[in-house]
C-alpha positions in Angstrom: 23.2 -4.6 -3.7 20.6 -3.8 -6.3 19.8 -7.5 -6.9 17.3 -7.4 -4.1 15.4 -4.6 -5.8 16.1 -5.4 -9.5 14.9 -9.0 -9.2 11.4 -8.2 -7.9 8.6 -9.4 -10.1 7.7 -6.9 -12.8 4.0 -7.4 -11.9 4.6 -5.7 -8.6 5.5 -2.3 -10.2 3.2 -2.4 -13.1 0.5 0.2 -12.6 -3.2 -0.3 -12.8 -6.0 2.1 -12.9 -9.1 1.1 -11.0 -12.5 2.8 -11.0 -14.6 2.9 -7.9 -17.4 4.8 -6.2 -16.6 6.8 -3.1 -19.3 8.7 -1.4 -21.5 8.3 -4.4 -19.0 9.7 -6.8 -17.1 7.7 -9.5 -13.4 8.1 -9.4 -10.3 6.3 -10.7 -7.0 5.7 -8.9 -3.8 4.6 -10.6 -1.3 2.6 -8.4 1.3 -0.1 -8.8 0.0 -3.6 -8.3 2.0 -4.1 -5.1 0.1 -1.2 -3.5 -3.3 -2.6 -4.7 -2.3 -6.0 -3.2 -1.5 -4.3 0.1 -4.7 -2.2 0.2 -6.7 -5.3 -0.5 -5.0 -7.1 2.4 -5.6 -4.1 4.7 -9.3 -4.0 3.7 -9.8 -7.7 4.3 -8.1 -7.4 7.7 -10.6 -4.6 8.5 -13.5 -6.7 7.3 -14.3 -4.3 4.5 -14.4 -4.3 0.7 -11.6 -2.3 -0.9 -14.1 0.4 -2.0 -15.5 0.7 1.6 -12.0 0.9 3.1 -10.8 3.6 0.7 -14.0 5.6 1.3 -13.6 5.3 5.0 -9.9 6.4 4.8 -10.8 9.3 2.5 -13.6 10.4 4.9 -11.3 10.2 8.0 -8.6 12.3 6.2 -11.3 14.9 5.3 -12.5 15.0 8.9 -8.9 15.4 10.2 -7.4 17.7 7.6 -10.4 19.3 5.9 -9.1 18.2 2.4 -7.4 15.3 0.7 -4.3 16.3 -1.3 -3.1 13.6 -3.6 -5.1 10.6 -2.5 -2.9 8.2 -4.5 0.2 9.3 -2.6 -1.7 9.0 0.7 -2.5 5.4 -0.2 1.1 4.6 -1.1 2.3 6.0 2.2 -0.5 4.2 4.1 0.8 0.9 2.5 4.4 1.7 3.7 3.2 2.4 7.2 1.1 -0.8 7.2 4.1 -2.9 6.0 6.5 -1.3 8.5 4.1 -1.9 11.4 3.5 -5.5 10.2 7.3 -6.1 10.0 7.8 -4.6 13.5 5.0 -6.8 14.9 6.6 -9.8 13.3 10.0 -9.1 14.9 11.3 -7.8 11.5 12.6 -11.3 10.6 11.6 -10.7 7.0 13.7 -7.5 6.9 16.7 -9.2 8.7 16.8 -11.8 6.0 16.8 -9.1 3.3 19.7 -7.4 5.1 21.5 -10.7 5.0 21.0 -10.9 1.3 22.4 -7.3 0.9 25.4 -8.2 3.1 26.1 -11.3 1.0 25.9 -9.3 -2.2 28.5 -6.8 -1.1 
């Protein structure tokens, strides 16, 4: 069962700290490369740079909740939501094939 998870590329879970400016302030965010890749994909799909997308998201969370607790965790969860919505829209064929791999491994 764990082969599906254990054989993923190490690059995907290596973390990277990136510095960027949000609302005129410099900040740094540390995420795993897989999350950075997904955030870049989302930003491109929205027609924004990564910094612009992150700033927009941060501002929308501030408007909605009044504060942003743990922005890095928010970004990870946003990536999970994006991936699950993408899979559902694609008919989840990608996940069905993963399930077949898991069934075969058992």
